[in-house]
N, C-alpha and C positions, 0 to 999 in steps of 0.2 A: 256468486249472487245470481239470481234468476234474471234472464234477459228482460222480462217485463218490468221488474223492479229497477234494473239499470236504466231502461228507457224512461221510466217514470221519474227517476231521480234526475236524469239529464233534463227532461222537460220542465220539471219543477224548478230546478236550479236556474235554467235559462230564463224562465218566467220571473222568478224572484230577482234575478240579476237585472233584467231590463226594467221591470215595473218598480221594484224597490229602489233601484238606482236612480230613477227619475225623482222619486220622493226625497231620497237622501241628498241628491244634488241640489234640488230646489231649497231644501232646508239649509244646507251649507251656504248657498249663495245668499239666502235671506239673512243668515247670521253675519256673513261677511259684509253685507251692505250696511249693517248696523254698527260695525266696528268704528271706533273713533277716528281711524285714518282713512275711511272710505270716502270717495268723492261725494259731494252733495248732488243729488239728482236735479237736473235742470230741465224744464220743459223745452222741447225743441220742435220746431215745425219741420215737417218733412212731407214729401208728396208720395203717397203710396208706399210700397214695400222697399223702394230703393232710396238710399241716402244720396242726395244730390251733391252735397259738399262734404269733404272729409271733416271729421270731428277732431279738433286739435286739443281740446281740454277734456280731461277725464271726468265723466259724470258718475263714476263708481261702477262696481261690478253689477249692480242691479239697475243702473240707470237706463233710460230709454235709448240713448245713443248706442250703448253697448249691445242692447237687445236687437236694435235695428241692424247693426253691422253683422252680428252673429246669427242672422236668420237661418232657420233650418237646424239650429243646434239641438233641439229636442230629439229629432229623428236621428241626427248624427250620433248623439249620445246613446240612444237605444241600440243602434247598430254596433257602436263601439263596445258596449257592455256585452252584447251577444257574442261578438268576435273574441273578446278577451276571455270571458267565461268559457266559451266553447273551446278555445285553444288550450286552456288549462285542463279542461276535462279530457280533451283528446291527447294530452301529453305532449303538446307542442308549445311550450312557454315562449319560445323564440318569436312566435307570431305576434305576441304582445308588442314587441319592438316595432314590427311592421305597422300595426294599427296606430301606434303613437306617432310614427314618422309620417304616415299618410295624412293623419289628422293635422299635424303641425304644418306640414308643407302646403296642404290645401287651404289653410286659414292664414298663412303668413302675410299675404298682401293686405288683408283686412286688419290684421293685428298690428302691423307696422304703423298704420295711420291713427289708431285709436287706443290710447292707454286704458280706458275703461273696458274696452272689448278685450284687450290683452289680459287684464286682471280677471275678468269674468271667465275667459277661456282657460286660464291656468287653474283657477279655483274649481271651476266646474269639471275640468278634465281630471284633476287629481282626485276629487271626490268620487267621480264616476269610476275611474280606474281602481281606486282602493276598494270600493264596494264590489265591483265585478270580480276582482282578484280574490277577495275574501269569500265570496259566494263560490267561486270555482274551486278554491283550495279546500274549503270545508266539505264540499260535495266529493271532491277527489279523495279526501281522507275517509269519507264514509264508504266510498267504492272499494277502497283497498283493504 
């Protein structure tokens, strides 16, 4: 395959993975918040971007509390999808385990305190990882 075509396929796949994954993850989280077992969102007062008191009750994966605790999640997700798709395209699938480990360890203190945030984290991470893996594997198949 021509180098320009390979570069274009890489760039297109990384773009599809990062942007498309954002849309897919938002859709999956929205669907999860509508499920019969999701916590009911409760309005919560907070001061600025920092939660001043730990949330003890789950307000569901799409609740305000989960979103406050997991601030920065959109950008973390974009970087996660780029890393997963890129590692699969580069032929280093082991790097996916590193991405998952770093993300989980980095969020552990926040997740331990908030069940809604934990639920949102797991649902969002799985949706994001699945999307980025499918994008990477389909492109890899096209390259071979």
